[in-house]
C-alpha positions as CSV (number, residue, x, y, z in Angstrom):
1,M,-22.0,20.4,-12.0
2,K,-18.2,20.8,-11.6
3,Q,-15.5,18.4,-12.4
4,H,-11.8,18.5,-11.5
5,V,-9.1,16.3,-13.0
6,S,-5.6,15.9,-11.7
7,S,-2.8,13.3,-12.5
8,L,-0.3,11.5,-10.3
9,T,1.7,10.5,-13.4
10,G,1.1,13.2,-15.9
11,P,-1.6,15.0,-17.8
12,K,-3.7,12.0,-18.9
13,P,-7.4,12.6,-19.6
14,T,-9.9,10.5,-17.6
15,R,-13.4,10.5,-16.4
16,W,-13.0,8.9,-13.0
17,L,-11.4,9.5,-9.5
18,A,-9.3,8.2,-6.5
19,F,-8.9,7.8,-2.7
20,G,-6.1,8.1,-0.2
21,L,-5.6,6.0,2.9
22,L,-4.0,7.5,6.1
23,I,-2.7,5.3,8.9
24,S,-1.7,7.0,12.1
25,V,1.7,6.2,13.7
26,S,-0.1,5.4,16.9
27,A,-2.2,2.7,15.2
28,I,0.9,1.0,13.9
29,T,3.3,1.4,16.9
30,G,0.8,1.6,19.8
31,W,2.7,4.8,20.9
32,S,1.1,8.2,21.4
33,L,2.4,11.6,22.5
34,G,1.9,12.4,26.1
35,A,0.8,8.8,27.0
36,A,2.1,7.8,30.4
37,E,3.8,4.4,30.8
38,A,1.9,1.8,32.5
39,P,3.4,0.8,35.9
40,E,5.3,-2.5,35.9
41,D,3.9,-5.4,37.8
42,P,6.7,-6.7,40.0
43,G,5.3,-10.2,39.8
44,A,4.9,-10.3,36.1
45,Q,7.5,-12.1,34.0
46,S,8.4,-10.5,30.7
47,T,8.5,-12.4,27.4
48,A,12.2,-11.4,27.2
49,D,12.9,-13.4,30.4
50,T,11.0,-16.5,29.2
51,G,11.9,-16.4,25.5
52,A,8.2,-16.5,24.6
53,V,6.7,-14.5,21.8
54,A,3.7,-12.4,22.8
55,E,0.6,-13.2,20.7
56,P,-1.1,-10.2,19.0
57,A,-4.6,-9.4,20.1
58,K,-7.3,-11.0,18.0
59,V,-9.3,-8.7,15.9
60,D,-12.7,-9.7,14.5
61,L,-12.5,-8.0,11.1
62,E,-15.2,-10.1,9.5
63,S,-18.0,-9.0,11.8
64,G,-16.9,-5.4,11.6
65,R,-16.9,-5.5,7.8
66,A,-20.3,-7.3,7.8
67,A,-21.8,-4.5,9.9
68,N,-20.3,-1.9,7.5
69,L,-21.9,-3.6,4.5
70,S,-25.4,-3.5,6.0
71,P,-27.8,-1.3,4.1
72,D,-28.8,0.1,7.6
73,A,-25.6,2.2,7.5
74,L,-27.1,4.2,4.6
75,A,-30.8,4.0,5.4
76,D,-31.3,7.4,7.1
77,G,-28.6,9.4,5.2
78,P,-28.2,11.2,1.9
79,L,-26.6,8.1,0.3
80,A,-29.8,6.0,0.8
81,P,-30.5,6.1,-3.0
82,Y,-27.5,3.9,-3.5
83,I,-28.9,1.0,-1.4
84,P,-30.5,-0.9,-4.4
85,F,-27.1,-0.8,-6.2
86,L,-25.2,-2.5,-3.4
87,G,-23.7,-5.8,-4.6
88,T,-21.9,-7.2,-7.6
89,W,-23.0,-6.5,-11.2
90,E,-21.9,-7.7,-14.6
91,I,-22.4,-6.4,-18.2
92,S,-21.5,-8.0,-21.5
93,H,-22.6,-5.7,-24.3
94,Q,-21.1,-3.4,-26.9
95,W,-20.7,0.3,-27.5
96,K,-22.7,2.0,-30.3
97,D,-19.7,1.7,-32.7
98,G,-19.7,-2.1,-32.2
99,T,-16.8,-2.3,-29.7
100,P,-17.5,-5.1,-27.2
101,I,-17.4,-4.4,-23.5
102,W,-17.3,-6.7,-20.5
103,S,-17.2,-5.3,-17.0
104,L,-17.9,-6.1,-13.4
105,N,-19.0,-3.6,-10.8
106,E,-18.8,-4.0,-7.0
107,F,-20.7,-1.5,-4.9
108,E,-20.2,-1.6,-1.1
109,I,-20.6,0.8,1.9
110,G,-17.6,2.7,3.0
111,P,-16.5,3.8,6.5
112,G,-19.3,4.9,8.8
113,G,-21.9,4.8,6.0
114,N,-20.5,8.1,4.7
115,F,-19.3,6.6,1.5
116,V,-20.3,4.2,-1.2
117,I,-17.3,2.5,-2.9
118,A,-17.5,1.2,-6.5
119,R,-14.8,-1.0,-8.0
120,T,-14.9,-1.5,-11.7
121,F,-13.1,-4.4,-13.3
122,T,-12.8,-4.9,-17.1
123,R,-10.5,-6.4,-19.8
124,D,-9.3,-5.2,-23.1
125,G,-10.5,-7.7,-25.7
126,D,-9.5,-11.2,-24.6
127,G,-6.9,-9.8,-22.2
128,Q,-6.5,-10.2,-18.5
129,V,-9.2,-8.8,-16.1
130,Y,-7.9,-5.8,-14.2
131,E,-9.4,-3.1,-11.9
132,R,-9.7,0.0,-14.0
133,Y,-11.7,2.4,-11.7
134,H,-12.0,2.8,-8.0
135,T,-14.6,5.4,-7.1
136,Y,-15.8,6.9,-3.8
137,F,-19.3,8.5,-3.6
138,S,-20.1,10.9,-0.8
139,H,-22.4,13.8,0.0
140,D,-21.4,17.4,0.6
141,E,-23.8,19.9,2.1
142,E,-22.9,22.5,-0.5
143,K,-21.8,20.4,-3.5
144,G,-24.4,17.7,-3.3
145,M,-23.5,14.2,-4.3
146,V,-19.8,14.0,-5.2
147,S,-17.6,11.2,-6.6
148,H,-13.9,10.9,-6.3
149,G,-12.5,8.5,-8.9
150,F,-9.1,6.8,-9.2
151,T,-8.1,5.3,-12.5
152,Y,-5.6,2.5,-13.1
153,D,-3.2,4.9,-15.0
154,G,-2.9,7.2,-11.9
155,T,-5.3,9.9,-12.9
156,V,-7.8,11.3,-10.4
157,S,-11.2,13.0,-11.1
158,I,-13.8,14.7,-8.9
159,V,-17.4,15.1,-10.2
160,E,-19.7,17.3,-8.2
161,G,-23.5,17.7,-8.2
162,I,-24.5,14.1,-9.2
163,E,-28.3,14.2,-9.5
164,S,-30.5,11.4,-8.0
165,F,-33.9,10.8,-9.4
166,E,-36.9,8.4,-9.1
167,G,-37.5,7.0,-12.6
168,E,-40.4,4.9,-13.9
169,T,-38.7,1.7,-12.9
170,G,-36.7,2.7,-9.9
171,P,-34.1,5.1,-8.5
172,G,-31.2,6.4,-10.6
173,F,-28.5,8.9,-11.0
174,T,-27.4,11.4,-13.6
175,S,-23.8,12.8,-13.9
176,Y,-22.0,15.1,-16.3
177,W,-18.2,15.5,-16.8
178,S,-15.8,16.7,-19.4
179,P,-12.7,14.6,-20.1
180,G,-10.7,16.9,-22.4
181,S,-12.8,18.5,-25.1
182,A,-15.6,16.0,-24.9
183,Q,-18.7,16.3,-22.7
184,I,-20.2,13.2,-21.2
185,K,-23.6,12.5,-19.8
186,Q,-24.4,9.3,-17.9
187,T,-27.4,7.8,-16.3
188,V,-28.0,4.6,-14.3
189,E,-31.5,3.5,-13.4
190,M,-32.8,0.5,-11.6
191,L,-35.0,-1.7,-13.7
192,D,-35.8,-4.2,-11.0
193,A,-34.0,-5.8,-8.0
194,D,-31.5,-7.6,-10.3
195,S,-30.8,-5.3,-13.1
196,Y,-30.1,-1.6,-13.9
197,R,-29.9,0.3,-17.2
198,W,-26.7,2.2,-18.1
199,R,-26.8,5.0,-20.7
200,V,-24.0,7.3,-21.9
201,W,-24.1,10.2,-24.3
202,T,-21.4,12.5,-25.6
203,R,-21.0,15.8,-27.5
204,T,-18.2,18.4,-28.0
205,E,-20.2,21.7,-27.7
206,D,-23.2,22.9,-25.6
207,S,-25.1,23.7,-28.8
208,Q,-24.9,20.1,-30.1
209,P,-27.5,17.4,-29.4
210,W,-26.4,14.5,-27.2
211,A,-25.3,11.4,-29.2
212,E,-25.9,8.2,-27.4
213,I,-22.9,5.8,-27.3
214,M,-24.1,3.2,-24.8
215,D,-27.4,1.7,-23.8
216,G,-26.9,-1.5,-21.8
217,V,-28.1,-3.4,-18.8
218,W,-26.0,-4.6,-15.8
219,K,-27.2,-7.9,-14.2
220,R,-26.8,-8.8,-10.5
221,K,-24.3,-11.6,-9.8
222,D,-24.6,-11.9,-6.0
223,G,-28.2,-12.9,-5.6
């Protein structure tokens, strides 16, 4: 499994990843190279003549978004194992050293059913809730399951070769990455339709045994 880390703001270690959005000029302006002008209608009266303001075309974003969130978009593809994880999840637990953790995860389907998007919200102590991680999962024919993660501090990570498995209680995933000198192993596994188990281990050398630092359960909040 390979992992790459880059930074938009400086060399800050992270374990997660990011995504860029490209909007074409033609989508914004309605203009494209080589497009012929439509012939004018002699009988038409322009808005400039009447002083009226042309209304923008109505776009039904909600129905388009609903179709994109349907599990059917993933059913026949390599991202199908993520279907049980779609939705909103919450955990209130603590790390093995006693540090409390509260987080909210939202999993949804990305464009064309070719991505699964995870947004992770958390807070530090009793502080304000903020989005800490924004992660895109996809599948590559050569690299297998890949995640691109963007962290709130501007750092970007890419983790390749995420392994899917069928556990005793349901489907799950195992991933490995190395933020700095540490090595991290993580598994998530569905326990039932409304909960999944999250485990994290760490070590500093290949010869060392894995030390578990998290064993908690996320609970569904949207059903």
